[in-house]
C-alpha positions as CSV (number, residue, x, y, z in Angstrom):
1,M,9.2,21.9,-4.1
2,S,8.5,18.2,-4.8
3,N,7.8,15.4,-2.4
4,S,11.1,13.8,-3.4
5,T,13.0,17.1,-2.9
6,L,11.6,17.4,0.6
7,A,12.4,13.7,1.7
8,A,16.0,14.2,0.0
9,S,16.7,17.5,2.0
10,K,15.8,16.1,5.6
11,P,17.0,13.4,7.7
12,K,15.0,10.2,8.1
13,F,12.3,10.1,10.7
14,S,13.9,6.8,12.0
15,T,17.3,8.7,12.6
16,V,15.4,11.8,14.1
17,I,13.3,10.2,16.8
18,K,16.2,8.0,18.1
19,S,18.1,11.0,18.6
20,N,18.9,11.8,22.2
21,T,16.4,15.0,22.4
22,Y,13.8,13.2,21.0
23,Q,14.1,10.0,23.3
24,N,14.6,12.4,26.1
25,L,11.2,14.0,25.6
26,I,9.5,10.8,24.9
27,K,10.6,8.9,27.8
28,Q,9.9,12.1,30.0
29,T,6.4,12.3,28.4
30,L,5.6,8.6,28.6
31,G,7.5,8.0,32.1
32,N,8.2,4.4,31.3
33,P,11.5,3.4,29.4
34,K,9.8,0.3,28.5
35,K,6.8,2.0,27.1
36,A,9.0,4.7,25.3
37,E,10.9,1.7,23.6
38,R,7.5,0.1,22.6
39,Y,6.1,3.5,21.4
40,T,9.4,4.4,19.3
41,A,9.2,1.1,17.4
42,A,5.3,1.5,16.9
43,I,5.6,4.8,15.3
44,M,8.8,4.2,13.4
45,S,6.9,1.2,11.8
46,A,3.8,3.4,11.1
47,V,5.8,6.0,9.3
48,A,8.1,3.4,7.4
49,T,4.9,2.3,5.6
50,N,3.7,5.8,4.6
51,P,6.2,7.7,2.1
52,Q,4.0,10.9,2.3
53,L,4.1,11.2,6.4
54,Q,8.1,10.8,5.8
55,N,7.9,14.3,4.1
56,C,6.3,15.8,7.4
57,E,8.2,17.6,10.1
58,A,9.3,15.1,12.9
59,K,8.1,17.0,15.5
60,T,4.5,17.0,14.2
61,I,4.6,13.3,13.6
62,L,5.9,12.9,17.2
63,S,3.3,15.4,18.8
64,G,0.4,13.7,16.9
65,S,1.5,10.2,17.8
66,L,2.3,11.2,21.5
67,L,-1.3,12.5,21.9
68,A,-2.4,9.3,20.5
69,E,-0.3,7.3,22.9
70,S,-1.8,9.6,25.9
71,L,-5.3,8.1,24.7
72,N,-4.1,4.6,24.4
73,L,-4.8,4.3,20.8
74,A,-3.4,1.8,18.6
75,H,-0.5,3.4,16.2
76,S,-1.5,0.9,13.3
77,P,-3.0,2.7,10.5
78,Q,-4.8,-0.6,9.5
79,L,-7.0,-0.6,13.1
80,G,-8.1,3.0,12.1
81,Q,-8.4,4.4,15.6
82,Y,-6.5,7.4,14.6
83,Y,-4.5,8.8,11.5
84,L,-1.3,11.0,11.0
85,V,-2.4,13.1,7.8
86,P,0.3,15.2,5.9
87,F,-1.0,18.7,5.3
88,K,1.1,21.1,3.2
89,V,2.1,24.5,5.1
90,K,2.4,27.4,2.8
91,A,5.6,29.6,3.1
92,K,4.8,32.4,5.5
93,N,7.1,34.8,7.6
94,G,10.2,33.6,6.3
95,I,9.5,30.1,7.0
96,P,9.5,27.9,3.9
97,E,6.9,25.5,2.6
98,H,6.8,22.2,4.3
99,Y,4.4,19.3,5.5
100,D,3.3,18.8,9.0
101,A,1.2,15.9,10.3
102,Q,-1.9,16.3,11.8
103,F,-3.7,13.9,14.5
104,I,-7.2,13.0,13.0
105,L,-9.2,10.6,15.1
106,G,-11.1,7.7,13.4
107,Y,-14.4,6.7,14.1
108,K,-13.1,3.4,15.9
109,G,-11.2,5.5,18.2
110,Y,-14.3,7.5,19.2
111,I,-16.2,4.0,19.9
112,Q,-12.8,2.8,21.9
113,L,-12.7,6.0,24.0
114,A,-16.6,5.8,24.4
115,I,-16.3,2.0,25.5
116,R,-13.6,2.7,27.9
117,S,-15.8,5.5,30.0
118,G,-17.7,2.6,31.3
119,N,-21.1,4.3,30.8
120,Y,-22.1,2.5,27.5
121,K,-23.6,-0.9,27.4
122,K,-23.8,-0.7,23.5
123,I,-22.4,1.6,21.1
124,N,-22.3,0.9,17.0
125,V,-22.3,2.8,13.9
126,M,-22.6,1.4,10.2
127,E,-23.5,1.7,6.9
128,I,-27.4,0.9,6.1
129,K,-27.4,-0.8,2.3
130,D,-30.3,-0.6,0.0
131,G,-33.2,-2.7,0.9
132,E,-32.3,-2.8,4.8
133,L,-34.0,0.3,5.8
134,V,-37.6,-0.5,6.4
135,S,-38.6,2.5,8.2
136,Y,-37.1,5.4,10.3
137,D,-39.4,7.5,12.8
138,P,-37.2,10.6,13.9
139,F,-39.8,12.0,16.3
140,N,-39.8,8.5,18.6
141,E,-36.4,7.7,17.3
142,E,-37.6,4.3,16.3
143,I,-35.8,2.5,13.3
144,V,-36.5,-0.6,11.7
145,L,-34.1,-2.6,9.6
146,Q,-33.9,-6.0,7.7
147,P,-30.2,-6.7,7.6
148,I,-28.8,-8.7,4.6
149,Q,-27.2,-11.6,5.9
150,D,-24.8,-12.6,3.5
151,V,-21.6,-10.8,4.1
152,D,-20.4,-10.8,0.7
153,E,-24.0,-9.8,-0.9
154,R,-24.0,-7.0,1.7
155,E,-20.6,-5.6,0.8
156,Q,-21.6,-5.4,-2.9
157,T,-24.8,-3.5,-2.3
158,E,-25.1,0.1,-2.6
159,T,-25.0,2.3,0.7
160,I,-28.0,4.4,1.1
161,G,-27.3,5.8,4.7
162,Y,-25.8,5.6,7.9
163,Y,-26.9,4.4,11.5
164,A,-25.4,5.2,15.0
165,M,-26.8,4.2,18.4
166,F,-25.7,3.9,21.7
167,E,-27.4,2.1,25.1
168,Y,-26.3,3.4,28.8
169,I,-25.7,0.8,31.3
170,N,-28.8,2.4,32.8
171,G,-31.0,1.7,29.8
172,F,-31.0,5.1,28.0
173,K,-30.9,4.7,24.4
174,K,-30.4,7.0,21.7
175,V,-30.8,6.5,17.5
176,I,-29.6,8.5,14.7
177,Y,-29.9,7.8,11.1
178,W,-28.6,10.1,8.1
179,S,-29.4,9.2,4.5
180,K,-26.4,9.3,2.1
181,K,-27.7,12.3,0.3
182,Q,-28.0,14.0,3.7
183,M,-24.3,13.0,4.6
184,L,-23.1,14.2,1.0
185,Q,-24.9,17.5,1.3
186,H,-23.3,17.9,5.0
187,A,-19.7,17.1,3.9
188,D,-20.3,19.5,0.8
189,K,-21.4,22.3,2.8
190,Y,-18.8,22.0,5.8
191,S,-15.8,20.6,4.4
192,P,-13.9,23.0,2.0
193,A,-11.8,19.8,0.9
194,F,-14.9,18.1,-0.5
195,S,-17.2,18.8,-3.6
196,Q,-20.4,16.6,-4.0
197,S,-20.1,17.3,-7.7
198,A,-16.6,16.2,-7.8
199,Y,-17.0,13.0,-5.6
200,E,-19.9,11.9,-8.2
201,K,-17.5,12.2,-11.0
202,L,-14.9,10.2,-8.9
203,Q,-17.4,7.4,-8.4
204,N,-18.4,7.6,-12.0
205,G,-14.7,7.1,-13.2
206,E,-14.7,10.7,-15.0
207,I,-11.5,11.9,-13.3
208,P,-8.2,11.6,-15.3
209,N,-5.6,9.5,-13.8
210,N,-3.3,12.5,-13.7
211,E,-5.6,14.7,-11.7
212,M,-6.1,11.7,-8.9
213,W,-3.8,13.7,-6.7
214,K,-6.3,16.2,-6.2
215,Y,-8.4,13.6,-4.1
216,S,-6.4,12.6,-1.2
217,S,-9.2,14.0,1.3
218,F,-10.7,11.3,3.5
219,W,-13.9,12.3,2.2
220,Y,-12.8,11.0,-1.1
221,K,-10.5,8.0,-0.2
222,D,-13.0,6.4,2.7
223,F,-16.4,8.3,2.3
224,D,-18.2,5.8,4.4
225,G,-15.2,6.0,7.0
226,M,-15.7,9.7,7.4
227,A,-19.5,9.5,7.4
228,K,-19.5,7.2,10.3
229,K,-17.1,9.4,12.2
230,T,-19.1,12.3,11.6
231,L,-22.4,10.4,12.7
232,I,-20.9,9.1,15.8
233,R,-19.4,12.4,16.7
234,Q,-22.8,13.9,16.5
235,L,-24.3,11.2,18.4
236,I,-21.9,11.5,21.5
237,G,-21.2,15.1,21.3
238,K,-24.8,16.0,21.4
239,W,-26.3,13.3,23.7
240,G,-23.3,11.1,25.0
241,V,-21.6,11.0,28.3
242,M,-18.2,12.8,27.8
243,S,-15.2,11.3,29.7
244,A,-12.4,13.8,30.3
245,E,-10.3,11.6,27.7
246,M,-13.1,11.8,25.2
247,T,-13.5,15.6,25.7
248,Q,-9.7,15.9,25.2
249,A,-9.9,14.0,21.9
250,M,-12.7,15.6,20.5
251,E,-10.9,18.9,21.3
252,L,-7.9,18.0,19.6
253,D,-9.1,16.1,17.0
254,N,-7.7,17.5,13.6
255,N,-5.7,20.3,15.5
256,S,-2.1,20.8,14.5
257,L,0.5,20.6,17.4
258,N,3.9,21.6,18.0
259,V,6.5,20.2,20.2
260,E,8.1,22.4,22.4
261,K,11.2,21.8,24.9
262,N,8.6,22.1,28.0
263,G,6.1,19.3,26.1
264,F,2.8,19.8,23.8
265,V,1.5,23.1,22.7
266,T,-1.6,23.3,20.5
267,V,-1.3,26.1,18.0
268,E,-4.1,27.9,16.1
269,A,-2.1,27.3,12.5
270,D,-5.0,26.0,10.4
271,E,-5.5,28.9,8.3
272,N,-2.0,27.8,6.9
273,Y,-3.0,24.6,6.1
274,D,-3.4,23.6,2.3
275,T,-4.4,20.0,1.4
276,D,-3.2,18.7,-2.2
277,V,-6.9,18.3,-3.1
278,K,-8.9,20.6,-4.6
279,T,-12.5,21.5,-5.1
280,V,-13.1,20.6,-8.6
281,D,-15.5,22.4,-10.7
282,D,-16.5,22.6,-14.4
283,T,-13.5,24.3,-15.3
284,D,-10.2,23.0,-16.4
285,N,-8.1,25.9,-15.2
286,D,-7.2,24.7,-11.8
287,T,-3.5,24.9,-10.9
288,E,-1.7,23.7,-7.8
289,D,-1.5,27.2,-6.5
290,D,-5.2,27.3,-6.1
291,T,-5.5,24.3,-3.7
292,E,-8.1,25.0,-1.1
293,E,-7.5,25.8,2.6
294,V,-8.8,23.3,4.9
295,N,-10.7,23.4,8.2
296,F,-11.9,20.0,9.8
297,D,-14.3,21.4,12.3
298,E,-17.2,19.8,10.2
299,V,-16.3,16.1,11.2
């Protein structure tokens, strides 16, 4: 079923979310009429600017965005604190094929939650450009950098790696650095939605326009953003102080949620999810039915 057919066969999200059923659920969940009104306006605006999201089941958009609201994350996609990403769900057990929205925490969301915990004096993650890395000693966790001062020049310079660090208020520090090669290998190994060879073809302009739909994974669309998220998650997950809010966000990152009458239920439905991205190999025999199933535990 095409996206246009799906969109035509369901009511607009703006109509659904304003229904008494959903408004009562939102008010009950947020516990404040003014907050519910602000949330409704914000999520309607976010959905209105994303045609693909408009094809998703309204309850999954609602559940993901209410999760973000409970974490006090900004709903604007431009701020990058979290994303609602459409995923195709295969027809199963009499339920027709459809699209659900998944909550995916952005690296800026991880930083925001860490700062709020009150434990961190400094926290940062960024790309390292060619010529900036002087040395890195992983044994003593010491890194020497020579940053490019000109912003425009730095933006145009090739990325060679990724750096993340934090410092607690009590002075404890932790530093981690991965080369881009290491990050590419990590993504290639742990993300079924990503292929290093396909990424290199994409970067070299070797992918025909009629096949670009296969590369909607965030690893293809925003490799640096996913790399920074992976590194900050590695850093905080292994060595950082985890607030209850941060722990909840990590556990629910990339999970599918259903809204039921009694509130939120996290469902283990990832095995039914299908992205519109295929791992492209050297053959030309890919068909839409061969799309890869995706599990995002790697990020």
